[in-house]
Structure formats: C-alpha cells, structure tokens
N, C-alpha and C positions, 0 to 999 in steps of 0.2 A: 426312363431308363437310358443310360449312356452305354454306347458299345465302343470298345477300344480294341483295335487290332494291332498286335505287335508282330513284327516281321523279323526273322533272323536274317539280317542284311547279307551276311557271308553265304549262307545257304541259299538265299534267294539269287544272289549274283552268280553264283556257281550254277545253279539251275538254268538260268536265263542264258549264260554263255554256252552251256552244253546244247540247249535246244536250238539256239541261234546257229551254232556250228553245223547243225544237221540241216538247216533251212537256207543255205546259200543259193542264189542271192537273196538278201533280206532287206526290207525296208521298214524299220521300226516306226511306229505312229506314236507321237507324243502330243497330246491335244487336251483342251479344257483344263481340268485341274490335275492333269497327269494321273488320272485314274485313282485319285486319292493320295498318291505319293508326292505330288507337286511336279510341275513341268520340269523345273531345274533339276531336281533329283534324277527323274527319268531321262532327261536330255543327256546328262553326263554318262549314263549307260549306253544310251542309243548311239552316240557318236563313236563309242568304242567298237560297235558291232557293225556299223556301215557308213559309207561315205555319203549316203542319202538318208534323210529323215522326213518323214511326213508330219505336217502339222495341220490342225483343223482349218484355221483362217489366216488371212494375211496379217492379222493383228498378232498372231503368235510367232511371226518370222523373227522377232528380236531375240527369242529364246535359242535360235539356231546359229552356232557360232560360224564365223567365216571359216571356209575351207570345208564346210559340210554342205552339200546341196540340199536345200529344203524343197519339198514337194508340198504344195498347198492343196488340200482336199476340197475345199469349198470354193466355187468361183468367186472371183472378184466382182463386187457390185459397183454400180455407177457412182455411188457416194463414198467410195474409198478415200479415206482421210490419211492414209499412210503411204510413203513412197514405196514402189515395188523394188524388189531386189532383182538385179539382172541375172543373177546366178540361180534364181528360184525356177522351179518348174510349176506352172499354174495349171489348174484343172479347168476344162471348158466342157459344156454340155449342150451348147447351142450356138448359133451364129451370133446372138446377142452377147454372149460371153466373149467370143473371139473379138467383136467390135469393141467391147469395153476395154479389153487389154490393150488393143491398138490405140485407142483414144487416150489411154494413159501413158503412151509412149513405149510400151513393152514390145520387144522383138525377139524373144527368146524361145524357149522350149515349153511345150504344153502336153498335158495328158488329156486324152479325150475320154470323158466318162460316158459309159453306156448305160441306158435306162434298163433296170431290172424290174422284177415284179415287186420290189420294195416301193416303187413309183415315187422315188425321190428324183431330183433333177437328173438329167442325162439325156443323151441323144436317143430318140425314138428310132426304130428300124427304118422308117421311110425318110428320115432326115440325115441319115449317116453320110451319104455321099456329098450332100450339100455342106454339111459341117467340116468334112475333110477338105473339100474344095476351099471353103472360106478360110480355113486355117492356113492352108499352103498359099492362097492368094494374099493373105495378110502378111506373108513372110515369116510365119511362125513355124517352128519345127516340131513335128509330133515325136515326142520322147517315148510315149507309150499309151497304153489303154487301161482304163480301170472299169471295175463293175462292183457294186455292193449287192451281192446276191442275198436272198433271204436266208435266214439261219436254218430253216427247215430243209431236210435232206430231199424232200419230195420235189424241190425245184432245181436240184443240182443238174438236171438234164438241160436246163436253160443254157448252161455254159457250153454245151455242144450244139446248139441251134445254129442254123445257118448264118444269122446275123453276126454272131461272134466268130465264127470261122472266117467270114468275109473280113472282119477286122484284122484278123492275123494276116490275111493276104494283103490288105491294104498297108499294113505296117511293113511287110516284106518288100513292097514296091519302093519304099521310102529310100 
C-alpha cells in the first residue's frame, strides 16, 4: 500500500510564518531529507524566517546559502572530507571535538552541546569546565549552548538542574 501526503503549500506557509513570528528568536532546523519535503524546499522557507539555520551535518552545509549563518548540529569528525565554512557555527561536546576543529584550521564560533538523559554525545557535568577551557584556549568563541532533552515531560526538570544553570553563568562571563 502506498501512502501519499498532499500539503496545501499556501496554508502550510501561512501557518509556519505565524508560528515563527511568535517564537523569536528562532533557529529553523533543516536536515536529512528535509522531513520528507526535501532540504531545498525547507531551506527556502527557513532563510525567510531567520538569519541562522541549523543543519544536521557538515555535509549539508552546501544547502545553506551565503549570507545565512549555518549551525551544524553534529560534531565534525576526524575524517571530515569537506572544507569547513568559516561563517558556520559548529557543535562540540568534548575536548576531542574542539581539537578536531582546530586541526582542520577552524577558528570561529561553536556551540557547546550538553549531555542530557538522551545519552547522545555531549559534555557530561564533570567535564564541562575542561571543555569550556579547551574551547577558549583553542581560540574558539562560544556562540551558545544546546541540549537535546528527552521528549518526555518527566525530564523537563533537567533544564533547571545546577549544571545547566552554571552553563548560563559561563555564557554570561563571555
């Protein structure tokens, strides 16, 4: 059985713009197959909503037009086969990620990803200070912080934990 979804583009665009206008500042995320719409289609909408657009990997940077700041959600690995964009903001979640960026000649802005109960990559509470120090010592600029919290509402208190409150203070010191 084949399933086909038909979207009223005008209604969808109007809805997206209305919701986005209520959520400033906003960083649209366009990654993978563009959630079924295609990255190109969604990128056209995303750049109308924000001057920053997040992509999943360094390999998706080609879809982000010049003049729009790309935020790369997945850390760059040692085997990176594409040139890094100087205007991009890369994600780090460990000292190794910081070292990788520096070894590839990058000297710009980064987002430090904090580990959540999702248990994906990210800075663990005990390593936060050393990753922040390594980032600053490498000459990288901390652009912000990210976290991928679980979908379950039972873990929303995690965002109020001491670790994440400390991150806000570290960012303010910047």
